[in-house]
Z-matrix of the N, CA and C atoms (Angstrom, degrees):
N
C 1 1.447
C 2 1.526 1 109.22
N 3 1.335 2 116.09 1 141.84
C 4 1.460 3 120.61 2 -177.70
C 5 1.517 4 111.29 3 -73.76
N 6 1.324 5 115.26 4 137.22
C 7 1.457 6 121.12 5 179.13
C 8 1.531 7 107.70 6 -124.39
N 9 1.343 8 118.39 7 131.91
C 10 1.467 9 119.06 8 178.66
C 11 1.525 10 111.60 9 -64.60
N 12 1.334 11 115.60 10 140.25
C 13 1.465 12 119.87 11 -177.46
C 14 1.517 13 112.16 12 -81.78
N 15 1.342 14 116.71 13 -30.31
C 16 1.452 15 119.38 14 -178.64
C 17 1.515 16 109.58 15 -125.76
N 18 1.292 17 114.77 16 155.35
C 19 1.455 18 120.65 17 178.42
C 20 1.532 19 109.83 18 -72.98
N 21 1.338 20 116.59 19 138.44
C 22 1.461 21 120.97 20 178.26
C 23 1.528 22 109.07 21 -76.33
N 24 1.308 23 115.91 22 135.93
C 25 1.461 24 120.04 23 -178.25
C 26 1.529 25 110.08 24 -70.73
N 27 1.322 26 114.85 25 157.29
C 28 1.466 27 120.38 26 178.40
C 29 1.522 28 111.10 27 -61.51
N 30 1.327 29 116.22 28 -35.52
C 31 1.464 30 120.50 29 -178.75
C 32 1.523 31 110.81 30 -63.00
N 33 1.333 32 116.52 31 -48.03
C 34 1.465 33 119.74 32 -179.71
C 35 1.527 34 110.59 33 -65.46
N 36 1.310 35 116.90 34 -40.63
C 37 1.465 36 120.89 35 179.29
C 38 1.533 37 110.62 36 -61.54
N 39 1.323 38 116.24 37 -46.79
C 40 1.465 39 120.70 38 -179.39
C 41 1.519 40 111.63 39 -66.33
N 42 1.336 41 116.56 40 -36.36
C 43 1.459 42 120.46 41 179.02
C 44 1.526 43 110.26 42 -65.21
N 45 1.324 44 117.53 43 -44.22
C 46 1.468 45 120.75 44 178.32
C 47 1.522 46 110.99 45 -62.23
N 48 1.312 47 116.82 46 -42.10
C 49 1.462 48 121.09 47 179.42
C 50 1.526 49 111.06 48 -64.16
N 51 1.329 50 117.00 49 -39.95
C 52 1.466 51 121.64 50 179.46
C 53 1.525 52 110.88 51 -64.55
N 54 1.329 53 117.67 52 -40.94
C 55 1.462 54 121.47 53 178.39
C 56 1.522 55 109.52 54 -63.76
N 57 1.321 56 117.45 55 -43.82
C 58 1.458 57 122.02 56 -179.26
C 59 1.534 58 110.46 57 -62.23
N 60 1.326 59 115.93 58 -43.73
C 61 1.466 60 119.49 59 -179.91
C 62 1.523 61 111.53 60 -68.15
N 63 1.329 62 118.01 61 -36.34
C 64 1.459 63 121.21 62 178.58
C 65 1.526 64 110.27 63 -64.36
N 66 1.335 65 116.99 64 -41.46
C 67 1.464 66 120.34 65 177.80
C 68 1.517 67 110.53 66 -62.81
N 69 1.329 68 116.82 67 -42.60
C 70 1.460 69 120.44 68 179.90
C 71 1.526 70 110.99 69 -63.73
N 72 1.319 71 117.51 70 -39.91
C 73 1.466 72 121.26 71 -179.96
C 74 1.523 73 110.75 72 -65.53
N 75 1.335 74 117.63 73 -40.44
C 76 1.462 75 120.85 74 179.10
C 77 1.526 76 111.18 75 -65.48
N 78 1.334 77 117.25 76 -41.45
C 79 1.464 78 120.59 77 179.32
C 80 1.530 79 110.97 78 -66.34
N 81 1.325 80 116.66 79 -37.86
C 82 1.461 81 119.80 80 177.49
C 83 1.523 82 110.86 81 -65.17
N 84 1.322 83 116.51 82 -39.26
C 85 1.467 84 120.58 83 178.70
C 86 1.529 85 110.71 84 -64.93
N 87 1.337 86 116.90 85 -40.89
C 88 1.464 87 120.99 86 177.56
C 89 1.522 88 111.15 87 -63.26
N 90 1.330 89 116.79 88 -43.27
C 91 1.462 90 120.79 89 -179.02
C 92 1.522 91 110.58 90 -64.29
N 93 1.319 92 117.32 91 -41.35
C 94 1.455 93 121.15 92 179.02
C 95 1.528 94 110.48 93 -65.09
N 96 1.317 95 116.65 94 -41.48
C 97 1.464 96 121.09 95 178.63
C 98 1.524 97 110.86 96 -63.09
N 99 1.337 98 116.86 97 -43.00
C 100 1.462 99 120.56 98 178.86
C 101 1.519 100 110.40 99 -64.46
N 102 1.327 101 117.24 100 -41.82
C 103 1.461 102 120.61 101 178.12
C 104 1.514 103 112.10 102 -61.36
N 105 1.321 104 116.52 103 -42.18
C 106 1.462 105 120.25 104 178.80
C 107 1.522 106 111.03 105 -64.53
N 108 1.330 107 117.48 106 -42.26
C 109 1.455 108 120.25 107 -178.69
C 110 1.524 109 111.28 108 -67.49
N 111 1.326 110 117.44 109 -35.03
C 112 1.463 111 120.32 110 177.85
C 113 1.526 112 109.86 111 -67.12
N 114 1.306 113 117.18 112 -41.52
C 115 1.466 114 120.45 113 -179.15
C 116 1.525 115 112.27 114 -68.54
N 117 1.319 116 117.34 115 -32.96
C 118 1.460 117 119.72 116 179.77
C 119 1.518 118 112.11 117 -84.71
N 120 1.326 119 117.45 118 -13.73
C 121 1.455 120 121.03 119 179.21
C 122 1.502 121 114.33 120 85.47
N 123 1.332 122 118.27 121 13.33
C 124 1.453 123 121.86 122 -178.58
C 125 1.529 124 113.21 123 -98.93
N 126 1.304 125 118.37 124 5.81
C 127 1.461 126 119.90 125 -174.27
C 128 1.520 127 110.83 126 -68.93
N 129 1.329 128 115.51 127 135.82
C 130 1.467 129 121.82 128 -179.40
C 131 1.525 130 110.93 129 -105.03
N 132 1.320 131 117.16 130 -35.37
C 133 1.457 132 120.40 131 -173.53
C 134 1.513 133 113.29 132 -104.79
N 135 1.301 134 118.03 133 16.08
C 136 1.460 135 120.17 134 -177.51
C 137 1.517 136 107.73 135 -136.47
N 138 1.322 137 116.98 136 126.97
C 139 1.460 138 121.33 137 -176.90
C 140 1.522 139 108.79 138 -95.45
N 141 1.310 140 116.75 139 122.36
C 142 1.461 141 121.77 140 -178.96
C 143 1.522 142 108.34 141 -138.42
N 144 1.342 143 118.62 142 101.13
C 145 1.470 144 120.60 143 -177.04
C 146 1.533 145 112.39 144 -91.01
N 147 1.327 146 119.77 145 89.11
C 148 1.476 147 120.26 146 -179.41
C 149 1.528 148 113.02 147 -77.42
N 150 1.342 149 118.13 148 -23.67
C 151 1.458 150 120.78 149 -174.89
C 152 1.530 151 112.84 150 -75.15
N 153 1.328 152 118.66 151 -29.92
C 154 1.458 153 121.31 152 -176.28
C 155 1.527 154 111.70 153 -64.02
N 156 1.312 155 117.41 154 -40.79
C 157 1.465 156 120.75 155 -179.00
C 158 1.527 157 111.11 156 -66.17
N 159 1.322 158 116.53 157 -38.52
C 160 1.471 159 120.34 158 -179.02
C 161 1.525 160 110.64 159 -67.04
N 162 1.331 161 117.88 160 -36.82
C 163 1.459 162 121.02 161 -179.84
C 164 1.519 163 111.51 162 -69.67
N 165 1.330 164 117.95 163 -36.01
C 166 1.457 165 121.36 164 -179.49
C 167 1.522 166 111.26 165 -68.23
N 168 1.332 167 117.72 166 -37.19
C 169 1.463 168 120.90 167 -178.42
C 170 1.524 169 111.06 168 -72.60
N 171 1.305 170 119.00 169 -32.42
C 172 1.464 171 122.20 170 -175.13
C 173 1.514 172 112.55 171 -76.26
């Protein structure tokens, strides 16, 4: 198994963590935006058929 030869600096470690957190924040924002658009009925790129389920139950 590969073992790092030198210790990673705090700066590089913090930079990697910041990039990871920024990506997570952007994905969360996209998911929230998509959820809002689906609930309002304005979604263009997401298919959500709410009427089919209601017709089957009735």
